[in-house]
mmCIF file as gemmi writes it, N, C-alpha and C atoms, coordinates in Angstrom:
data_model
loop_
_atom_site.group_PDB
_atom_site.id
_atom_site.type_symbol
_atom_site.label_atom_id
_atom_site.label_alt_id
_atom_site.label_comp_id
_atom_site.label_asym_id
_atom_site.label_entity_id
_atom_site.label_seq_id
_atom_site.pdbx_PDB_ins_code
_atom_site.Cartn_x
_atom_site.Cartn_y
_atom_site.Cartn_z
_atom_site.occupancy
_atom_site.B_iso_or_equiv
_atom_site.pdbx_formal_charge
_atom_site.auth_seq_id
_atom_site.auth_asym_id
_atom_site.pdbx_PDB_model_num
ATOM 1 N N . MET Axp A 1 ? 22.426 4.564 -3.225 1 0 ? 1 A 1
ATOM 2 C CA . MET Axp A 1 ? 21.545 4.678 -2.123 1 0 ? 1 A 1
ATOM 3 C C . MET Axp A 1 ? 22.096 5.739 -1.171 1 0 ? 1 A 1
ATOM 4 N N . THR Axp A 2 ? 21.204 6.472 -0.583 1 0 ? 2 A 1
ATOM 5 C CA . THR Axp A 2 ? 21.621 7.589 0.359 1 0 ? 2 A 1
ATOM 6 C C . THR Axp A 2 ? 21.468 7.067 1.788 1 0 ? 2 A 1
ATOM 7 N N . THR Axp A 3 ? 22.323 7.562 2.627 1 0 ? 3 A 1
ATOM 8 C CA . THR Axp A 3 ? 22.302 7.23 4.047 1 0 ? 3 A 1
ATOM 9 C C . THR Axp A 3 ? 21.565 8.313 4.832 1 0 ? 3 A 1
ATOM 10 N N . MET Axp A 4 ? 20.783 7.871 5.793 1 0 ? 4 A 1
ATOM 11 C CA . MET Axp A 4 ? 20.033 8.792 6.736 1 0 ? 4 A 1
ATOM 12 C C . MET Axp A 4 ? 20.203 8.312 8.159 1 0 ? 4 A 1
ATOM 13 N N . ASN Axp A 5 ? 20.675 9.127 8.983 1 0 ? 5 A 1
ATOM 14 C CA . ASN Axp A 5 ? 20.792 8.782 10.395 1 0 ? 5 A 1
ATOM 15 C C . ASN Axp A 5 ? 19.622 9.295 11.189 1 0 ? 5 A 1
ATOM 16 N N . ILE Axp A 6 ? 19.066 8.458 12.06 1 0 ? 6 A 1
ATOM 17 C CA . ILE Axp A 6 ? 17.96 8.885 12.833 1 0 ? 6 A 1
ATOM 18 C C . ILE Axp A 6 ? 18.307 8.573 14.363 1 0 ? 6 A 1
ATOM 19 N N . SER Axp A 7 ? 17.721 9.382 15.223 1 0 ? 7 A 1
ATOM 20 C CA . SER Axp A 7 ? 17.894 9.161 16.674 1 0 ? 7 A 1
ATOM 21 C C . SER Axp A 7 ? 16.595 8.628 17.26 1 0 ? 7 A 1
ATOM 22 N N . LEU Axp A 8 ? 16.747 7.61 18.038 1 0 ? 8 A 1
ATOM 23 C CA . LEU Axp A 8 ? 15.552 6.959 18.687 1 0 ? 8 A 1
ATOM 24 C C . LEU Axp A 8 ? 15.822 6.816 20.23 1 0 ? 8 A 1
ATOM 25 N N . PRO Axp A 9 ? 14.751 6.975 20.941 1 0 ? 9 A 1
ATOM 26 C CA . PRO Axp A 9 ? 14.917 6.683 22.363 1 0 ? 9 A 1
ATOM 27 C C . PRO Axp A 9 ? 15.161 5.144 22.556 1 0 ? 9 A 1
ATOM 28 N N . ASP Axp A 10 ? 15.728 4.785 23.67 1 0 ? 10 A 1
ATOM 29 C CA . ASP Axp A 10 ? 16.091 3.416 23.881 1 0 ? 10 A 1
ATOM 30 C C . ASP Axp A 10 ? 14.892 2.473 23.689 1 0 ? 10 A 1
ATOM 31 N N . THR Axp A 11 ? 13.747 2.883 24.146 1 0 ? 11 A 1
ATOM 32 C CA . THR Axp A 11 ? 12.553 2.004 23.965 1 0 ? 11 A 1
ATOM 33 C C . THR Axp A 11 ? 12.193 1.761 22.543 1 0 ? 11 A 1
ATOM 34 N N . LEU Axp A 12 ? 12.271 2.746 21.722 1 0 ? 12 A 1
ATOM 35 C CA . LEU Axp A 12 ? 11.977 2.575 20.263 1 0 ? 12 A 1
ATOM 36 C C . LEU Axp A 12 ? 13.075 1.716 19.602 1 0 ? 12 A 1
ATOM 37 N N . LYS Axp A 13 ? 14.317 1.932 19.993 1 0 ? 13 A 1
ATOM 38 C CA . LYS Axp A 13 ? 15.466 1.149 19.405 1 0 ? 13 A 1
ATOM 39 C C . LYS Axp A 13 ? 15.254 -0.281 19.805 1 0 ? 13 A 1
ATOM 40 N N . MET Axp A 14 ? 14.875 -0.601 21.006 1 0 ? 14 A 1
ATOM 41 C CA . MET Axp A 14 ? 14.62 -2.038 21.426 1 0 ? 14 A 1
ATOM 42 C C . MET Axp A 14 ? 13.469 -2.591 20.658 1 0 ? 14 A 1
ATOM 43 N N . PHE Axp A 15 ? 12.381 -1.819 20.413 1 0 ? 15 A 1
ATOM 44 C CA . PHE Axp A 15 ? 11.262 -2.281 19.61 1 0 ? 15 A 1
ATOM 45 C C . PHE Axp A 15 ? 11.679 -2.614 18.237 1 0 ? 15 A 1
ATOM 46 N N . VAL Axp A 16 ? 12.459 -1.752 17.603 1 0 ? 16 A 1
ATOM 47 C CA . VAL Axp A 16 ? 12.96 -1.988 16.243 1 0 ? 16 A 1
ATOM 48 C C . VAL Axp A 16 ? 13.824 -3.286 16.195 1 0 ? 16 A 1
ATOM 49 N N . ASP Axp A 17 ? 14.658 -3.407 17.119 1 0 ? 17 A 1
ATOM 50 C CA . ASP Axp A 17 ? 15.554 -4.599 17.211 1 0 ? 17 A 1
ATOM 51 C C . ASP Axp A 17 ? 14.712 -5.878 17.329 1 0 ? 17 A 1
ATOM 52 N N . GLU Axp A 18 ? 13.64 -5.832 18.124 1 0 ? 18 A 1
ATOM 53 C CA . GLU Axp A 18 ? 12.741 -6.998 18.282 1 0 ? 18 A 1
ATOM 54 C C . GLU Axp A 18 ? 12.062 -7.289 17.027 1 0 ? 18 A 1
ATOM 55 N N . GLN Axp A 19 ? 11.588 -6.28 16.35 1 0 ? 19 A 1
ATOM 56 C CA . GLN Axp A 19 ? 10.873 -6.474 15.045 1 0 ? 19 A 1
ATOM 57 C C . GLN Axp A 19 ? 11.822 -7.123 14.012 1 0 ? 19 A 1
ATOM 58 N N . VAL Axp A 20 ? 13.07 -6.606 13.993 1 0 ? 20 A 1
ATOM 59 C CA . VAL Axp A 20 ? 14.007 -7.173 13.045 1 0 ? 20 A 1
ATOM 60 C C . VAL Axp A 20 ? 14.278 -8.662 13.295 1 0 ? 20 A 1
ATOM 61 N N . ASN Axp A 21 ? 14.403 -9.048 14.568 1 0 ? 21 A 1
ATOM 62 C CA . ASN Axp A 21 ? 14.66 -10.4 14.915 1 0 ? 21 A 1
ATOM 63 C C . ASN Axp A 21 ? 13.435 -11.301 14.762 1 0 ? 21 A 1
ATOM 64 N N . GLU Axp A 22 ? 12.279 -10.803 15.129 1 0 ? 22 A 1
ATOM 65 C CA . GLU Axp A 22 ? 11.112 -11.65 15.118 1 0 ? 22 A 1
ATOM 66 C C . GLU Axp A 22 ? 10.488 -11.723 13.737 1 0 ? 22 A 1
ATOM 67 N N . ARG Axp A 23 ? 10.668 -10.769 12.896 1 0 ? 23 A 1
ATOM 68 C CA . ARG Axp A 23 ? 9.994 -10.751 11.57 1 0 ? 23 A 1
ATOM 69 C C . ARG Axp A 23 ? 10.936 -11.053 10.401 1 0 ? 23 A 1
ATOM 70 N N . GLY Axp A 24 ? 12.19 -11.384 10.716 1 0 ? 24 A 1
ATOM 71 C CA . GLY Axp A 24 ? 13.04 -11.814 9.672 1 0 ? 24 A 1
ATOM 72 C C . GLY Axp A 24 ? 13.724 -10.829 8.815 1 0 ? 24 A 1
ATOM 73 N N . TYR Axp A 25 ? 13.76 -9.556 9.241 1 0 ? 25 A 1
ATOM 74 C CA . TYR Axp A 25 ? 14.486 -8.558 8.532 1 0 ? 25 A 1
ATOM 75 C C . TYR Axp A 25 ? 15.992 -8.744 8.79 1 0 ? 25 A 1
ATOM 76 N N . GLY Axp A 26 ? 16.775 -8.45 7.797 1 0 ? 26 A 1
ATOM 77 C CA . GLY Axp A 26 ? 18.221 -8.539 7.944 1 0 ? 26 A 1
ATOM 78 C C . GLY Axp A 26 ? 18.824 -7.461 8.778 1 0 ? 26 A 1
ATOM 79 N N . THR Axp A 27 ? 18.31 -6.291 8.597 1 0 ? 27 A 1
ATOM 80 C CA . THR Axp A 27 ? 18.834 -5.094 9.337 1 0 ? 27 A 1
ATOM 81 C C . THR Axp A 27 ? 17.647 -4.137 9.745 1 0 ? 27 A 1
ATOM 82 N N . SER Axp A 28 ? 17.951 -3.275 10.618 1 0 ? 28 A 1
ATOM 83 C CA . SER Axp A 28 ? 16.974 -2.278 10.994 1 0 ? 28 A 1
ATOM 84 C C . SER Axp A 28 ? 16.617 -1.382 9.819 1 0 ? 28 A 1
ATOM 85 N N . SER Axp A 29 ? 17.595 -1.164 8.943 1 0 ? 29 A 1
ATOM 86 C CA . SER Axp A 29 ? 17.328 -0.374 7.715 1 0 ? 29 A 1
ATOM 87 C C . SER Axp A 29 ? 16.209 -1.04 6.849 1 0 ? 29 A 1
ATOM 88 N N . GLU Axp A 30 ? 16.247 -2.377 6.748 1 0 ? 30 A 1
ATOM 89 C CA . GLU Axp A 30 ? 15.234 -3.017 5.992 1 0 ? 30 A 1
ATOM 90 C C . GLU Axp A 30 ? 13.848 -2.865 6.578 1 0 ? 30 A 1
ATOM 91 N N . TYR Axp A 31 ? 13.796 -2.925 7.885 1 0 ? 31 A 1
ATOM 92 C CA . TYR Axp A 31 ? 12.537 -2.741 8.617 1 0 ? 31 A 1
ATOM 93 C C . TYR Axp A 31 ? 12.064 -1.31 8.375 1 0 ? 31 A 1
ATOM 94 N N . VAL Axp A 32 ? 12.832 -0.32 8.491 1 0 ? 32 A 1
ATOM 95 C CA . VAL Axp A 32 ? 12.399 1.048 8.314 1 0 ? 32 A 1
ATOM 96 C C . VAL Axp A 32 ? 11.986 1.3 6.888 1 0 ? 32 A 1
ATOM 97 N N . ARG Axp A 33 ? 12.714 0.762 5.918 1 0 ? 33 A 1
ATOM 98 C CA . ARG Axp A 33 ? 12.327 0.901 4.522 1 0 ? 33 A 1
ATOM 99 C C . ARG Axp A 33 ? 10.97 0.314 4.247 1 0 ? 33 A 1
ATOM 100 N N . GLU Axp A 34 ? 10.733 -0.858 4.893 1 0 ? 34 A 1
ATOM 101 C CA . GLU Axp A 34 ? 9.393 -1.474 4.741 1 0 ? 34 A 1
ATOM 102 C C . GLU Axp A 34 ? 8.242 -0.592 5.321 1 0 ? 34 A 1
ATOM 103 N N . LEU Axp A 35 ? 8.503 -0.012 6.447 1 0 ? 35 A 1
ATOM 104 C CA . LEU Axp A 35 ? 7.53 0.86 7.086 1 0 ? 35 A 1
ATOM 105 C C . LEU Axp A 35 ? 7.274 2.125 6.175 1 0 ? 35 A 1
ATOM 106 N N . ILE Axp A 36 ? 8.31 2.623 5.556 1 0 ? 36 A 1
ATOM 107 C CA . ILE Axp A 36 ? 8.138 3.758 4.631 1 0 ? 36 A 1
ATOM 108 C C . ILE Axp A 36 ? 7.327 3.403 3.415 1 0 ? 36 A 1
ATOM 109 N N . ARG Axp A 37 ? 7.675 2.15 2.845 1 0 ? 37 A 1
ATOM 110 C CA . ARG Axp A 37 ? 6.885 1.678 1.656 1 0 ? 37 A 1
ATOM 111 C C . ARG Axp A 37 ? 5.437 1.552 2.027 1 0 ? 37 A 1
ATOM 112 N N . ARG Axp A 38 ? 5.13 0.933 3.177 1 0 ? 38 A 1
ATOM 113 C CA . ARG Axp A 38 ? 3.757 0.75 3.557 1 0 ? 38 A 1
ATOM 114 C C . ARG Axp A 38 ? 3.026 2.09 3.754 1 0 ? 38 A 1
ATOM 115 N N . ASP Axp A 39 ? 3.729 3.118 4.304 1 0 ? 39 A 1
ATOM 116 C CA . ASP Axp A 39 ? 3.137 4.39 4.48 1 0 ? 39 A 1
ATOM 117 C C . ASP Axp A 39 ? 2.859 5.046 3.013 1 0 ? 39 A 1
ATOM 118 N N . GLN Axp A 40 ? 3.784 4.837 2.139 1 0 ? 40 A 1
ATOM 119 C CA . GLN Axp A 40 ? 3.564 5.372 0.796 1 0 ? 40 A 1
ATOM 120 C C . GLN Axp A 40 ? 2.325 4.743 0.15 1 0 ? 40 A 1
ATOM 121 N N . HIS Axp A 41 ? 2.18 3.386 0.309 1 0 ? 41 A 1
ATOM 122 C CA . HIS Axp A 41 ? 1.027 2.755 -0.239 1 0 ? 41 A 1
ATOM 123 C C . HIS Axp A 41 ? -0.251 3.179 0.448 1 0 ? 41 A 1
ATOM 124 N N . ARG Axp A 42 ? -0.209 3.424 1.734 1 0 ? 42 A 1
ATOM 125 C CA . ARG Axp A 42 ? -1.351 3.812 2.468 1 0 ? 42 A 1
ATOM 126 C C . ARG Axp A 42 ? -1.802 5.208 1.958 1 0 ? 42 A 1
ATOM 127 N N . GLN Axp A 43 ? -0.867 6.064 1.775 1 0 ? 43 A 1
ATOM 128 C CA . GLN Axp A 43 ? -1.174 7.391 1.3 1 0 ? 43 A 1
ATOM 129 C C . GLN Axp A 43 ? -1.749 7.374 -0.171 1 0 ? 43 A 1
ATOM 130 N N . GLN Axp A 44 ? -1.184 6.47 -1.039 1 0 ? 44 A 1
ATOM 131 C CA . GLN Axp A 44 ? -1.683 6.312 -2.396 1 0 ? 44 A 1
ATOM 132 C C . GLN Axp A 44 ? -3.189 5.831 -2.328 1 0 ? 44 A 1
ATOM 133 N N . LEU Axp A 45 ? -3.401 4.82 -1.448 1 0 ? 45 A 1
ATOM 134 C CA . LEU Axp A 45 ? -4.782 4.29 -1.371 1 0 ? 45 A 1
ATOM 135 C C . LEU Axp A 45 ? -5.67 5.42 -0.832 1 0 ? 45 A 1
ATOM 136 N N . ARG Axp A 46 ? -5.226 6.164 0.151 1 0 ? 46 A 1
ATOM 137 C CA . ARG Axp A 46 ? -6.112 7.284 0.618 1 0 ? 46 A 1
ATOM 138 C C . ARG Axp A 46 ? -6.452 8.215 -0.452 1 0 ? 46 A 1
ATOM 139 N N . THR Axp A 47 ? -5.455 8.557 -1.288 1 0 ? 47 A 1
ATOM 140 C CA . THR Axp A 47 ? -5.685 9.525 -2.387 1 0 ? 47 A 1
ATOM 141 C C . THR Axp A 47 ? -6.742 8.972 -3.404 1 0 ? 47 A 1
ATOM 142 N N . LEU Axp A 48 ? -6.607 7.658 -3.681 1 0 ? 48 A 1
ATOM 143 C CA . LEU Axp A 48 ? -7.517 7.025 -4.623 1 0 ? 48 A 1
ATOM 144 C C . LEU Axp A 48 ? -8.916 6.991 -4.031 1 0 ? 48 A 1
ATOM 145 N N . LEU Axp A 49 ? -9.001 6.695 -2.724 1 0 ? 49 A 1
ATOM 146 C CA . LEU Axp A 49 ? -10.38 6.597 -2.084 1 0 ? 49 A 1
ATOM 147 C C . LEU Axp A 49 ? -10.984 7.984 -2.034 1 0 ? 49 A 1
ATOM 148 N N . MET Axp A 50 ? -10.161 8.989 -1.76 1 0 ? 50 A 1
ATOM 149 C CA . MET Axp A 50 ? -10.714 10.416 -1.715 1 0 ? 50 A 1
ATOM 150 C C . MET Axp A 50 ? -11.205 10.861 -3.11 1 0 ? 50 A 1
ATOM 151 N N . GLU Axp A 51 ? -10.381 10.512 -4.149 1 0 ? 51 A 1
ATOM 152 C CA . GLU Axp A 51 ? -10.827 10.831 -5.493 1 0 ? 51 A 1
ATOM 153 C C . GLU Axp A 51 ? -12.111 10.149 -5.863 1 0 ? 51 A 1
ATOM 154 N N . GLY Axp A 52 ? -12.251 8.906 -5.433 1 0 ? 52 A 1
ATOM 155 C CA . GLY Axp A 52 ? -13.507 8.136 -5.713 1 0 ? 52 A 1
ATOM 156 C C . GLY Axp A 52 ? -14.662 8.721 -4.944 1 0 ? 52 A 1
ATOM 157 N N . ALA Axp A 53 ? -14.404 9.159 -3.721 1 0 ? 53 A 1
ATOM 158 C CA . ALA Axp A 53 ? -15.475 9.668 -2.84 1 0 ? 53 A 1
ATOM 159 C C . ALA Axp A 53 ? -15.948 11.021 -3.396 1 0 ? 53 A 1
ATOM 160 N N . THR Axp A 54 ? -15.05 11.769 -3.999 1 0 ? 54 A 1
ATOM 161 C CA . THR Axp A 54 ? -15.457 13.121 -4.511 1 0 ? 54 A 1
ATOM 162 C C . THR Axp A 54 ? -15.891 13.109 -5.916 1 0 ? 54 A 1
ATOM 163 N N . SER Axp A 55 ? -15.745 11.993 -6.581 1 0 ? 55 A 1
ATOM 164 C CA . SER Axp A 55 ? -16.139 11.959 -8.018 1 0 ? 55 A 1
ATOM 165 C C . SER Axp A 55 ? -17.726 11.904 -8.085 1 0 ? 55 A 1
ATOM 166 N N . GLY Axp A 56 ? -18.137 12.138 -9.267 1 0 ? 56 A 1
ATOM 167 C CA . GLY Axp A 56 ? -19.571 12.17 -9.512 1 0 ? 56 A 1
ATOM 168 C C . GLY Axp A 56 ? -20.162 10.825 -9.478 1 0 ? 56 A 1
ATOM 169 N N . PRO Axp A 57 ? -21.484 10.776 -9.488 1 0 ? 57 A 1
ATOM 170 C CA . PRO Axp A 57 ? -22.175 9.457 -9.485 1 0 ? 57 A 1
ATOM 171 C C . PRO Axp A 57 ? -21.905 8.655 -10.729 1 0 ? 57 A 1
ATOM 172 N N . THR Axp A 58 ? -21.929 7.389 -10.642 1 0 ? 58 A 1
ATOM 173 C CA . THR Axp A 58 ? -21.717 6.48 -11.762 1 0 ? 58 A 1
ATOM 174 C C . THR Axp A 58 ? -22.933 5.595 -12.03 1 0 ? 58 A 1
ATOM 175 N N . ALA Axp A 59 ? -22.879 4.886 -13.109 1 0 ? 59 A 1
ATOM 176 C CA . ALA Axp A 59 ? -23.967 3.929 -13.39 1 0 ? 59 A 1
ATOM 177 C C . ALA Axp A 59 ? -23.981 2.856 -12.303 1 0 ? 59 A 1
ATOM 178 N N . PRO Axp A 60 ? -25.098 2.27 -12.067 1 0 ? 60 A 1
ATOM 179 C CA . PRO Axp A 60 ? -25.205 1.199 -11.034 1 0 ? 60 A 1
ATOM 180 C C . PRO Axp A 60 ? -24.321 -0.015 -11.361 1 0 ? 60 A 1
ATOM 181 N N . VAL Axp A 61 ? -23.69 -0.576 -10.371 1 0 ? 61 A 1
ATOM 182 C CA . VAL Axp A 61 ? -22.92 -1.792 -10.615 1 0 ? 61 A 1
ATOM 183 C C . VAL Axp A 61 ? -23.802 -2.945 -10.257 1 0 ? 61 A 1
ATOM 184 N N . ASP Axp A 62 ? -24.262 -3.637 -11.306 1 0 ? 62 A 1
ATOM 185 C CA . ASP Axp A 62 ? -25.217 -4.74 -11.108 1 0 ? 62 A 1
ATOM 186 C C . ASP Axp A 62 ? -24.806 -5.871 -12.065 1 0 ? 62 A 1
ATOM 187 N N . GLY Axp A 63 ? -25.686 -6.881 -12.218 1 0 ? 63 A 1
ATOM 188 C CA . GLY Axp A 63 ? -25.271 -8.009 -13.069 1 0 ? 63 A 1
ATOM 189 C C . GLY Axp A 63 ? -25.009 -7.631 -14.49 1 0 ? 63 A 1
ATOM 190 N N . ASP Axp A 64 ? -25.727 -6.678 -15.026 1 0 ? 64 A 1
ATOM 191 C CA . ASP Axp A 64 ? -25.528 -6.268 -16.421 1 0 ? 64 A 1
ATOM 192 C C . ASP Axp A 64 ? -24.124 -5.604 -16.55 1 0 ? 64 A 1
ATOM 193 N N . TYR Axp A 65 ? -23.766 -4.812 -15.533 1 0 ? 65 A 1
ATOM 194 C CA . TYR Axp A 65 ? -22.431 -4.204 -15.625 1 0 ? 65 A 1
ATOM 195 C C . TYR Axp A 65 ? -21.324 -5.224 -15.65 1 0 ? 65 A 1
ATOM 196 N N . PHE Axp A 66 ? -21.406 -6.247 -14.769 1 0 ? 66 A 1
ATOM 197 C CA . PHE Axp A 66 ? -20.36 -7.256 -14.759 1 0 ? 66 A 1
ATOM 198 C C . PHE Axp A 66 ? -20.398 -8.059 -16.037 1 0 ? 66 A 1
ATOM 199 N N . GLU Axp A 67 ? -21.56 -8.324 -16.565 1 0 ? 67 A 1
ATOM 200 C CA . GLU Axp A 67 ? -21.617 -9.043 -17.851 1 0 ? 67 A 1
ATOM 201 C C . GLU Axp A 67 ? -21.025 -8.252 -19.015 1 0 ? 67 A 1
ATOM 202 N N . SER Axp A 68 ? -21.214 -6.923 -18.963 1 0 ? 68 A 1
ATOM 203 C CA . SER Axp A 68 ? -20.588 -6.122 -20.049 1 0 ? 68 A 1
ATOM 204 C C . SER Axp A 68 ? -18.998 -6.065 -19.839 1 0 ? 68 A 1
ATOM 205 N N . LEU Axp A 69 ? -18.54 -6.139 -18.61 1 0 ? 69 A 1
ATOM 206 C CA . LEU Axp A 69 ? -17.108 -6.237 -18.397 1 0 ? 69 A 1
ATOM 207 C C . LEU Axp A 69 ? -16.559 -7.59 -18.939 1 0 ? 69 A 1
ATOM 208 N N . ARG Axp A 70 ? -17.242 -8.701 -18.641 1 0 ? 70 A 1
ATOM 209 C CA . ARG Axp A 70 ? -16.84 -9.972 -19.179 1 0 ? 70 A 1
ATOM 210 C C . ARG Axp A 70 ? -16.755 -10 -20.699 1 0 ? 70 A 1
ATOM 211 N N . THR Axp A 71 ? -17.733 -9.404 -21.348 1 0 ? 71 A 1
ATOM 212 C CA . THR Axp A 71 ? -17.774 -9.279 -22.745 1 0 ? 71 A 1
ATOM 213 C C . THR Axp A 71 ? -16.584 -8.488 -23.29 1 0 ? 71 A 1
ATOM 214 N N . ARG Axp A 72 ? -16.34 -7.365 -22.613 1 0 ? 72 A 1
ATOM 215 C CA . ARG Axp A 72 ? -15.189 -6.533 -23.088 1 0 ? 72 A 1
ATOM 216 C C . ARG Axp A 72 ? -13.888 -7.287 -22.933 1 0 ? 72 A 1
ATOM 217 N N . VAL Axp A 73 ? -13.672 -8.065 -21.842 1 0 ? 73 A 1
ATOM 218 C CA . VAL Axp A 73 ? -12.479 -8.817 -21.641 1 0 ? 73 A 1
ATOM 219 C C . VAL Axp A 73 ? -12.376 -9.923 -22.653 1 0 ? 73 A 1
ATOM 220 N N . ARG Axp A 74 ? -13.448 -10.617 -22.929 1 0 ? 74 A 1
ATOM 221 C CA . ARG Axp A 74 ? -13.392 -11.716 -23.942 1 0 ? 74 A 1
ATOM 222 C C . ARG Axp A 74 ? -13.038 -11.114 -25.338 1 0 ? 74 A 1
ATOM 223 N N . ASN Axp A 75 ? -13.646 -9.993 -25.662 1 0 ? 75 A 1
ATOM 224 C CA . ASN Axp A 75 ? -13.355 -9.337 -26.97 1 0 ? 75 A 1
ATOM 225 C C . ASN Axp A 75 ? -11.921 -8.862 -27.066 1 0 ? 75 A 1
ATOM 226 N N . ALA Axp A 76 ? -11.396 -8.35 -25.958 1 0 ? 76 A 1
ATOM 227 C CA . ALA Axp A 76 ? -10.01 -7.873 -25.978 1 0 ? 76 A 1
ATOM 228 C C . ALA Axp A 76 ? -9.037 -8.969 -26.046 1 0 ? 76 A 1
ATOM 229 N N . ALA Axp A 77 ? -9.379 -10.204 -25.603 1 0 ? 77 A 1
ATOM 230 C CA . ALA Axp A 77 ? -8.432 -11.343 -25.671 1 0 ? 77 A 1
ATOM 231 C C . ALA Axp A 77 ? -8.366 -11.99 -27.018 1 0 ? 77 A 1
ATOM 232 N N . LYS Axp A 78 ? -9.293 -11.612 -27.868 1 0 ? 78 A 1
ATOM 233 C CA . LYS Axp A 78 ? -9.349 -12.238 -29.24 1 0 ? 78 A 1
ATOM 234 C C . LYS Axp A 78 ? -8.308 -11.652 -30.168 1 0 ? 78 A 1
């Protein structure tokens, strides 16, 4: 694991310390790692949403569509 030092104003340091204590993190590093992971997931979700928004039109999602999915899953399980 690599070490990274960051500088924070006193108000942010106090906020981080409060979050560590109130939310059950063992250290401020655990809290920061969790924030970074959440940001990574948010960016991945945004990428997927943008890909979906810019993709072409698809077949309608209706009862027939879901029934065909159920059939495919049943057949794959056999």
